[in-house]
N, C-alpha and C positions, 0 to 999 in steps of 0.2 A: 366485580369489575364490568364495566359496560363494553369496553373495547380491548382489542389485543393488537399490539404493534408487532409486525414481522419485519425484521431488519436483516442485515448481512453480517457475517463474522468471518474473518480470516484468522486462523490460528497458525502462527509460524512456529513449528516445532524445531527450530534451529536446524541442526544437522540430522534431525530425525524426520521432520516433515512440516508441511504447511497445510492448514485447513481453512476453508472459506464457507461461511454460512450466508444464505440469502433467501429471497422470496421465491414462490413458485412462478417463475417467469422465464421464457426463453431469452437468449442473449441477442437482443436486437438493438441496433444503433441506427440513428438517422442523421445524416450530415446536413447541417443548416448552411447551405451554400447557394441560396436562391438569388443573391445580389451579384450580378456580374462584375461590378466595380470593386468587389472585395477580393477577387481572384484574377490574376493576370496571366497565368501560364496555361494556355489551352491544351498543350500537349500533356501537361500534368493531369488536367481534369479528365482527359480521355483515358489516361492510364488508370485513373481511379474510378472510372465509370460514371463520372459526374457531368460529362458533356456528351450530348447526343452526337453520334457520327453523322446522321442525316440532317439534323436541325442544329444550327449553331446557337444553342441555348443551354443555360444552366438548368439542371434538374436535381431534385431531391430524391435520394434512393434509400431504401431500407437495407440495413446491413444485418445479416444473420451470421453470428459467429459459431463455429463448430470446432470440435476437437480434431485437429490434424497433427500428426506426429511431426516433431522437429528433429532433424538429424543431429546426432552428437558429433561435434567437430573438435575432437581431441579435448576431452574433459570440459565440455560446455554444458553438461547435463544440469548443473546447478542454475545456469541461465535459462535453459529451456523449461525447467520445472516452474520457475517463477513466472515466466512469460505466459505459460499455459494458465496459471492461477489468475493472472491479471485479466484474463478474458472474462471473468465473471463480474468485474467492476465496470459495467457498461456505461454508467454515467460518467465515470472518470475518463474512460477511453473516448467518449463522445466529446468532452471538453478538450481533451488533449488534441484530438484531430482538428477541431475548430481552430485552435491556436496554431497548429501546424500549417493550415492554409493561410493564416494571417501572416506567417513569415514570408509568404510570397511578396507581400507588399513592403515589408520592412527589412528583410534580410536576404542575402544571396544564399541559394541552397548549397553552393559549393563552400560556404563558410563552414569550416571544420567543427565549429561549436554546435552547429545544428544538424550535422550529418547523421548522428545517431537518432535524433528525434525523427528525422525524415525517413530513415530506413525502418524504424520501429513502426511508424504509422503505415508505411507501405506493407510491412509484414502483416499487420492487423487487417487492413482493408483488402489487399490483394491476395493474402495467404489464407486467413481464417474465414473469410467471407465466402459463403457458398454461392452467392449470387453473382460473383465476379467471373468474367471470362478468364479462362485459364491460360492467358497469354504469357504470364510469368509464373514459373513454378515456385512452390513454397521452399524448395531446396535452395533456389537462387536467392530468394528473399532472405532466407535464414543466413546464407553466406554473407550477404551485404550487411545485415544487422550485426553479425559477429565481428566482421572486419572493422566496422565503424566503432564497435564497443571497445576493442583493444587498441585504444588510442593513448597518447601520452597522459591525458587527464586521468583515465582509469588505471593505467599502469602505475602512476604515482600513488594511487590509493591501494596498491598491492594486488591488483587483478592482472596476472601475468598469463599470456596465452599458453595453453597446453598444461596449465597447473590447476588442480582441483581447488576450489574456493568455497567459502561459506555462502549458502543461498540467501540467508537472512541479511548478510552484509551487502550482497548484490542488490537485494530488494530495496534496502534503505538508500543506497547510493544512487540507484537508478531513479527512484522517486525524487531524490534531491536534484539530480541532473535535470529532470523534466521541469521541476520548479524553477531552476535557474534560467532555463531557456524561455519559459513563459514570462518571468519577471523581466528578462531582457527585452522581450517584445513590448511589454507595457512601458518600459522606460523609453524605448524608441518612439512609441506613440506620443509621448510627452516631450520629445525632443531632447531627452537626457541621454548622454553617452554613458556607457557602462563604466568607463574609466574615470568619470567625474565623481569622485568620492564626496565632494561637498553637496552636490545635488542629490545623490543617492541617499545620503544621510537623512533627508527629509521625506523619503519615499516610503510609503507603508507597504512593505513587501508581503505582509501576511494576508492582505486582501486578495492577492493573486496566487497564493500558494495552493495548488490543487491538493497536495498531500495533506495540508492542514484542513482544507475544506472538507475532504471526504474521510480522512482517516484519524485525525487528531481527536483526542477526548479530554475534556476537563474532568479531573478527578478531585473531589473535595474530601478532605480528611479532617476529622475533628478529634483532637486530643483532650481527654477528660481526666482531670486530676482525681486521684483515688481518695483524697481527703475531702474534696468538695466538688460535687457534680456540676456546680455552677461555674467552676473555674475551668473554662474551655479555651483552647487555642485552635482557631480554624486555619488550616493550611490548604492552599489551592495549588494544584499542580497541573501543568499542561503536558500531556504525554504525546509526543509526536509519533504517529503511526502505530504504536503498539504498546501492549502491556506485557511485561516479562513475568512469567510464573516459573517457580522452581519445581523440579521433579526430585523425588517421587511423590505422587498423590494418586488417589483413586479416581476422582472425577474433576472436571473443569470447575464445576460449581463449588466443590470443596476447597479448591485452591483459591478461587476468587474470594470466598468467605475468609480464608486465612489472610489473604492479601489486604483485606479491608479491616480486619479485627486484631491484627498483631498489637502487642503492647510495646511501649517505648519508654526507656528510662530517661528522665529529664527533671529539672528543677521547676517548681511552680512559683512564678513571680508573685501571684496573688497570695499564696500562703507564706511567702518569704522563706521557703524551705532551704535549708543549708545542705541537704543531701538530695541525691536523685530519687525520684519517686517513679513508681511503675504506672505510667499513664496508659489508659485504655484508648484504643483507636477505633473510631467508627468512620466509614466512608461510603461514597457512592459516586456513580458517573453522572456528570451534568452535561447538558447540551449534546446529547447523544444523537449522532446524525445517521445512524443506521448501519455503519460499518464498525466492526471491532476486530482488531488484529492482535493476536496473542502469540508471543513466542514462548515456547516451552524450552527451558534451559536444559539441554541434553548433555552438556559437558561440564565437568568439574576439574579444577586444577589440583592435583595431588601428586606427590613425589616428583615435583619439578616437571610435570607433563599433564596434558589434558587427557582425561579419561571420559569415555562415553558412558552415560547412565542408560542401561539397556532395559530398565523396568518398563513393562507394558502400561499404557495409560488408557483408561476407558473414555472414548470420545463418542458422545451421543449424537444422533442425527438432529436433535433439537436441543437448544440451550436456553434455559429459563434465566433471564436476567432481572426478574421482577424484584429480587432482594438487593440488587445493585444499581438500579436506575432511579434517578431522582423523580421521574414521571411516575414510576410505579410506587415509590415510597410515599409520595404525596397524593396518592389516590387517583391519579389521572387515568392510567391504564397499565396493563401488563405488557411485558416486553419479552419477546421470544426471537431467537435466531435459528436459522436452519443451515445445516451443512451443505455447502455447494462445491468445495474443492479441497483437495489435500495434496501436498507435495511431500514425498517421503525420501529419506536418506537411508540407504541400505549399506551398512558397513560399520566398522568398529572404531574408526578414527577420523579426524578431520581431513587427513591427507588421502584417505582411501575410501572406496565405496562408490555408490552410484545413486543419483537423484532420479526419481520418477514423479509423476503427478497423476491424479485421478480427479476428474470433474464429474459432478452429479448434475446432469442435464435434466431438469425437471420436465 
C-alpha cells in the first residue's frame, strides 16, 4: 500500500464507557467571523473574544481546547463525560459554532429552542478555551448548560434532573437536538417557517445534518446464496452516528469481523428455494469520513431486568480498519484509527455508578 489514512473513532461503551480515536493533532478551532454583517451582537462578540475592545473590528481567533473538569451537579456525570469526549471532534464543534453565530441574524437568543445550543457553545469557547479571558468561570458556564438541558423537551425524552441516565442516549439526543436547530436556521434562511409542513416536506434536511456529515457511515452488506455464489443480494444500510457491537469479545477487530460475516437464514429467489438457506454475509464501510463511533452493548435483559456484562474488553490504542473499509478493500489505501478519548461507567447497574472520561491529548 502506498498511503495510510489516519482517522478518528469514538467507541461508545454504553454504560461502560466511550472511546474516541483521532489523528496526532492538538484540539484547535478557528472561528470564521470576519464579515461584520454576519454578526449583529457586539456584546456577544466581546464575550466570546471575537471583537477587539480597542478596535471596533471583527477578528479571527484560534481556539485551543483543553481538559477542564466539569462539576457534577446531582447525577450529571453522564452529561459531563460526553461533553468532554465531544471536545475531540474539532471540525464538528467548529461548524456548530458557526451556526450558533448565524442564529444572531435569524433567531432571538431568548428563544428557548436555541438556549441549549447557545449555552453549549459558550461552554466550549469560554470554558475549555485556554486563550479566553477568565471573566466567566467554567462552573458558571456548566450551570447554565445543565439548566438549559433540563427543559421540557429533554424531560419528555426521559432525562429527569437528579436522576442517573444513560450516556449513550444523551449523546444521540444531544446530536439530534443540534441538528434540529441547524436545520431550523437553514429553513429560516429560505423563508420557510418550521411550522409549515408542506414546505418542509420539500426541504432536504440531510444536507444540513452535522451528525450525518461527520458521524454517519454507509454499510454495504452482500448476502451470498450457499447453492450458487452468483446469487447475491446487496443490502445498503445507513447507520446514524454509531455501530453497535455485542459483548463479550476479545478485540474490536474480532467483533467487527463477526459483525460483517454473520450468516443469515433466508430463501433464495434465484434458486426458487422452498426452505430457508444459510446465506453468508460479507460487508464493508463505504464513504468513510474519518469518524467511527462504536457502542459496546454492556447490558443484557435477563430475569425481567437489565444486567451489566462486566467482562473486560481489550481496547488497543490503534485500530486497523483495513479489512472493513471499501478504500482498503479496493486497493486505495490502508485505514487506521487512533484512540483519543474514553468515557467510562463505574458501577453494576444503569441506575447506579459514576461516569468519568479520559482524553488522550497528543
